[in-house]
C-alpha positions as CSV (number, residue, x, y, z in Angstrom):
1,M,18.9,1.0,0.3
2,A,15.8,0.3,-2.0
3,K,13.4,3.4,-2.4
4,L,10.7,3.0,-0.2
5,S,7.1,4.3,-0.2
6,I,4.6,4.4,2.7
7,R,1.1,4.7,1.5
8,S,-2.1,2.6,0.7
9,P,-2.2,-0.1,-1.7
10,Q,-3.1,1.4,-5.2
11,N,-3.9,-1.4,-7.7
12,D,-5.2,-4.9,-7.6
13,D,-1.6,-6.3,-7.5
14,E,-0.6,-4.2,-4.6
15,W,-4.0,-5.4,-2.7
16,S,-3.1,-9.2,-3.5
17,Q,0.3,-8.5,-2.2
18,Y,-1.0,-6.7,0.9
19,Y,-3.6,-9.5,1.9
20,Q,-1.0,-12.2,0.7
21,L,1.6,-10.8,3.3
22,R,-1.1,-10.4,6.1
23,W,-1.8,-14.0,5.6
24,Q,1.6,-15.4,5.4
25,L,2.8,-13.6,8.5
26,L,-0.2,-13.4,10.7
27,R,-2.3,-16.6,9.9
28,A,-0.5,-19.1,8.0
29,P,2.2,-20.2,10.6
30,W,-0.8,-21.3,12.8
31,Q,-2.3,-23.1,9.9
32,Q,-5.1,-20.6,9.6
33,P,-6.8,-20.7,6.2
34,E,-6.5,-18.0,3.3
35,G,-9.5,-15.4,3.9
36,S,-8.6,-15.3,7.7
37,E,-6.5,-12.5,7.2
38,K,-9.6,-10.2,6.6
39,D,-12.2,-9.2,8.9
40,S,-15.4,-11.0,8.4
41,K,-17.2,-7.9,8.1
42,D,-16.5,-6.2,4.9
43,S,-17.2,-2.9,6.7
44,L,-14.0,-3.3,8.7
45,E,-11.9,-3.6,5.6
46,E,-13.5,-0.5,3.9
47,N,-13.4,3.1,5.0
48,V,-10.2,2.4,7.0
49,F,-6.5,3.3,7.0
50,H,-4.4,0.5,5.2
51,R,-0.7,1.3,4.8
52,V,2.1,-0.6,3.2
53,I,5.7,-0.1,3.0
54,I,6.7,-1.0,-0.6
55,T,9.9,-1.0,-2.5
56,S,10.3,-1.1,-6.2
57,E,9.7,-4.7,-6.2
58,M,7.5,-5.6,-3.3
59,I,5.4,-4.9,-0.2
60,I,7.6,-5.6,2.8
61,A,5.1,-4.3,5.5
62,V,1.6,-4.0,6.2
63,A,-0.6,-2.6,8.8
64,R,-4.4,-1.3,9.1
65,A,-6.3,1.1,11.3
66,H,-9.7,2.1,11.6
67,L,-11.9,4.6,13.8
68,I,-13.6,3.2,16.7
69,D,-15.3,6.6,17.2
70,E,-14.5,10.2,16.7
71,T,-11.4,10.3,18.7
72,T,-10.3,6.7,19.1
73,A,-8.6,4.5,16.7
74,Q,-7.6,0.9,16.7
75,F,-4.6,-0.7,14.9
76,R,-4.7,-4.2,13.7
77,Y,-2.7,-6.6,11.3
78,M,0.8,-4.9,11.6
79,A,3.6,-7.1,10.1
80,V,7.0,-6.8,8.5
81,K,8.6,-9.4,6.4
82,T,11.0,-11.4,8.3
83,D,14.2,-10.3,6.3
84,Y,13.2,-6.7,7.0
85,Q,12.5,-6.8,10.7
86,Q,14.8,-5.0,13.2
87,Q,15.7,-2.3,10.5
88,G,13.1,0.4,11.4
89,Y,10.5,-0.4,9.0
90,G,7.9,-1.3,11.6
91,S,8.7,2.1,13.5
92,K,8.1,3.8,10.0
93,L,4.8,2.1,9.6
94,L,3.5,2.8,13.1
95,L,4.3,6.3,12.8
96,A,2.6,6.6,9.4
97,L,-0.6,5.0,10.9
98,E,-0.6,7.4,13.9
99,Q,-0.2,10.2,11.6
100,A,-3.1,9.3,9.4
101,V,-5.6,8.7,12.4
102,Y,-4.4,11.9,14.1
103,S,-5.1,13.8,11.1
104,A,-8.6,12.2,11.0
105,G,-9.3,13.2,14.6
106,A,-7.9,10.5,16.8
107,K,-6.7,11.3,20.0
108,K,-5.8,7.9,21.3
109,V,-5.0,4.6,19.9
110,F,-5.8,1.0,21.2
111,L,-4.2,-2.3,19.8
112,N,-3.9,-5.9,20.8
113,A,-0.1,-6.7,20.6
114,R,1.3,-10.1,20.6
115,E,3.6,-10.8,23.6
116,N,6.6,-10.9,21.3
117,A,5.9,-7.3,20.1
118,L,5.4,-5.8,23.5
119,S,8.7,-4.3,23.8
120,F,8.5,-2.9,20.2
121,Y,5.3,-1.0,21.2
122,L,6.5,0.0,24.7
123,K,9.4,1.6,23.0
124,H,7.0,3.6,21.2
125,G,5.1,5.0,24.1
126,Y,2.3,2.6,24.2
127,T,1.2,1.3,27.7
128,V,-0.1,-2.1,28.5
129,L,-3.8,-2.0,29.8
130,E,-4.6,-5.7,30.3
131,P,-4.2,-9.2,28.8
132,A,-6.3,-9.6,25.9
133,E,-7.5,-12.9,23.8
134,T,-5.1,-15.6,23.3
135,L,-5.3,-16.2,19.7
136,F,-5.4,-19.7,18.1
137,G,-5.3,-21.0,21.6
138,C,-1.5,-19.9,21.9
139,I,-0.6,-16.4,21.0
140,K,-0.8,-14.2,24.0
141,H,-2.0,-10.7,23.4
142,F,-2.2,-7.7,25.6
143,K,-4.5,-4.6,24.9
144,M,-2.3,-1.4,24.8
145,Q,-3.0,2.2,24.3
146,K,-1.3,5.3,23.5
147,A,-2.5,9.0,23.7
148,L,-1.6,11.2,20.4
149,D,-0.4,14.6,20.5
């Protein structure tokens, strides 16, 4: 297995790979333009917790979290390259994000999970609160939460 690191992107090339992977996995399959992988408000891309799993060659997983208030975080844009799915990388990335926001004072996390990711989040202790928006008119989402302790 290749050496892995879980951390924030650290240089221009890594930031480029980070946003490119977000777009390729979370937007391009639904014909969304490049740039749609970023929040329109720059403030939501700054002062947040960006995390990647990176091998010696490339970024294979991405995710982002931000604090909604002093004790609540929201996770967004979590994706693992297709060839690396079902190998525990998503779990490692999720745990890294949970640790980051917990260290910053968060006591609970919210996220909007795609329907095909529900079992992943349920396995990690998240509970479904309610249906959330349907993205691009076809991707059902569910609002989920987890208490951190």
